[in-house]
C-alpha positions in Angstrom: -18.7 0.6 -0.2 -21.0 2.7 -2.4 -23.0 1.3 -5.3 -23.9 3.5 -8.1 -26.5 2.6 -10.7 -25.7 3.7 -14.4 -27.8 3.5 -17.5 -25.6 2.7 -20.6 -27.8 2.9 -23.7 -30.4 -0.1 -23.1 -28.5 -1.9 -20.3 -28.0 -1.2 -16.5 -24.7 -1.7 -14.9 -23.8 -1.2 -11.1 -20.4 0.3 -10.3 -19.3 -0.5 -6.8 -17.4 2.5 -5.8 -14.6 2.0 -3.0 -14.4 4.7 -0.4 -10.9 3.9 0.5 -8.0 6.2 -0.7 -5.0 4.7 -2.8 -1.5 6.3 -2.3 1.9 5.4 -3.6 4.6 6.5 -0.8 8.0 6.7 -2.3 10.4 6.9 0.8 14.2 7.8 0.4 16.2 5.4 2.8 19.0 7.0 4.8 22.6 5.5 4.8 22.7 2.2 6.3 24.1 1.6 9.8 23.8 -1.1 12.1 20.6 0.2 13.8 18.8 0.3 10.4 20.2 -3.0 9.4 18.5 -4.5 12.8 15.2 -3.2 11.8 15.0 -4.4 8.3 13.5 -7.9 9.4 10.9 -6.1 11.8 9.8 -3.6 9.0 9.8 -6.6 6.6 7.3 -8.6 8.6 5.1 -5.4 9.3 4.6 -4.8 5.6 3.7 -8.3 5.2 1.1 -8.0 7.8 -0.1 -4.9 6.2 -0.3 -6.8 3.0 -2.4 -9.4 4.6 -4.9 -6.9 6.3 -5.2 -5.1 3.0 -3.6 -2.0 4.0 -0.5 -2.2 1.7 -1.0 -4.1 -1.8 2.5 -4.0 -2.9 6.0 -2.9 -2.1 9.3 -3.0 -3.6 12.9 -2.0 -2.7 15.4 -0.7 -5.2 18.5 -2.4 -6.0 20.7 -0.1 -4.5 18.5 0.2 -1.4 17.9 3.8 -1.7 14.2 3.8 -2.2 11.2 2.1 -1.1 7.9 2.0 -2.6 4.6 1.2 -1.0 1.4 1.2 -2.4 -1.5 1.9 0.6 -5.2 1.4 0.7 -6.4 3.7 3.5 -9.5 5.6 4.5 -7.9 8.8 4.7 -4.6 10.4 4.8 -4.6 10.5 8.9 -4.7 6.7 8.7 -2.0 6.8 6.2 0.4 8.7 8.5 -0.8 6.7 11.8 0.5 3.5 9.6 3.8 5.0 8.5 4.5 6.3 12.0 4.4 2.7 13.1 7.4 1.5 11.1 10.4 0.4 12.7 12.4 2.2 10.1 10.5 5.4 10.4 13.2 7.2 11.7 15.3 6.2 8.3 12.7 7.1 5.8 11.8 10.3 3.9 8.4 9.9 2.4 7.0 11.5 -0.6 3.2 10.9 -1.2 1.3 10.4 -4.5 -2.8 10.2 -4.3 -3.7 7.6 -6.9 -6.9 7.6 -8.9 -6.5 3.7 -9.4 -4.2 0.9 -9.4 -4.1 -2.1 -11.4 -1.9 -5.2 -11.5 -1.1 -8.3 -13.3 -0.9 -10.1 -10.3 -3.2 -13.1 -10.1 -4.3 -14.6 -6.7 -4.5 -18.3 -6.6 -8.2 -19.6 -6.2 -9.0 -20.4 -2.6 -10.4 -23.7 -1.9 -13.5 -24.3 0.0 -12.4 -27.7 1.3 
């Protein structure tokens, strides 16, 4: 993480610049068949693990099950491609990549207990 010191009129502020890159990847999902259906639980579990590690921040599936949207936080495009290539459903997904300047969310995390 890179810290930047900035003078704003008479006050100093420190901005923490995250060196990670943000991407929204929109996946078109191929027509469902038995093989794809069997891969869904493993895919879901992998996305949850990636959320716990911070690599994925959000994901969603459309009601018609034709689209999957995943927000990634990675070092670079090669890490993003390696991560996607590990998806159990990778052969059923056609990605479109959107580099993001920033991502905001109204989701609030519960405070952690020190007990």
